[in-house]
C-alpha positions as CSV (number, residue, x, y, z in Angstrom):
1,X,-7.7,16.1,3.5
2,X,-9.1,12.7,2.6
3,X,-11.7,11.0,4.7
4,X,-11.2,7.6,6.3
5,X,-13.3,6.0,3.6
6,X,-11.4,7.7,0.8
7,X,-8.1,6.6,2.3
8,X,-9.4,3.0,2.7
9,X,-10.5,3.0,-0.9
10,X,-7.1,4.4,-2.1
11,X,-5.3,1.8,0.0
12,X,-7.4,-1.0,-1.5
13,X,-6.7,0.3,-5.1
14,X,-3.0,0.5,-4.4
15,X,-2.9,-2.9,-2.8
16,X,-4.8,-4.4,-5.8
17,X,-2.4,-2.7,-8.2
18,X,0.6,-4.1,-6.4
19,X,-0.9,-7.6,-6.3
20,X,-1.9,-7.6,-10.0
21,X,0.9,-5.7,-11.6
22,X,3.8,-6.3,-9.3
23,X,3.1,-9.6,-7.4
24,X,6.7,-9.9,-6.4
25,X,6.1,-6.9,-4.1
26,X,3.1,-8.6,-2.3
27,X,5.5,-9.9,0.4
28,X,6.2,-6.3,1.5
29,X,2.5,-5.7,2.2
30,X,2.5,-7.9,5.2
31,X,5.9,-6.8,6.4
32,X,5.2,-3.1,6.6
33,X,5.4,-1.6,10.1
34,X,2.2,0.4,9.5
35,X,0.2,-2.8,9.5
36,X,1.6,-4.1,12.8
37,X,0.0,-2.2,15.8
38,X,1.9,-1.2,18.8
39,X,-0.9,-1.9,21.3
40,X,-3.4,-4.7,22.1
41,X,-6.3,-2.5,21.0
42,X,-5.0,-0.4,18.2
43,X,-7.1,2.5,16.9
44,X,-7.0,3.1,13.2
45,X,-7.1,6.8,12.4
46,X,-6.6,9.1,9.5
47,X,-2.9,9.5,10.2
48,X,-2.2,5.8,10.3
49,X,-4.1,5.3,7.1
50,X,-2.4,8.2,5.4
51,X,1.0,6.9,6.5
52,X,0.2,3.4,5.2
53,X,-1.0,4.8,1.9
54,X,2.2,6.8,1.6
55,X,4.4,3.8,2.3
56,X,2.6,1.8,-0.4
57,X,2.9,4.7,-2.8
58,X,6.6,5.0,-2.0
59,X,7.2,1.3,-2.8
60,X,5.5,1.7,-6.2
61,X,7.4,4.9,-7.0
62,X,10.7,3.3,-6.3
63,X,10.0,0.0,-7.9
64,X,7.6,0.6,-10.9
65,X,9.9,2.8,-13.1
66,X,12.5,0.0,-13.2
67,X,10.1,-2.9,-13.7
68,X,7.6,-2.6,-16.5
69,X,4.8,-5.1,-17.1
70,X,5.7,-7.2,-20.1
71,X,2.9,-7.3,-22.7
72,X,2.3,-10.3,-25.0
73,X,3.1,-9.4,-28.5
């Protein structure tokens, strides 16, 4: 199991990858339910971070195979 720091690092890398390689997906980063807390004082824990990472990963797995980065030739 990953630590909170490892999950935060993985989320940051995934977020940067989405913003850099698939900027059209950036709009989904702010709309994801995992980023909207249910309470006034939300507690971020390993499960919430893991769920958020998995949702980012899911977006990439569904999107990336059909949309390759175009390289300049």
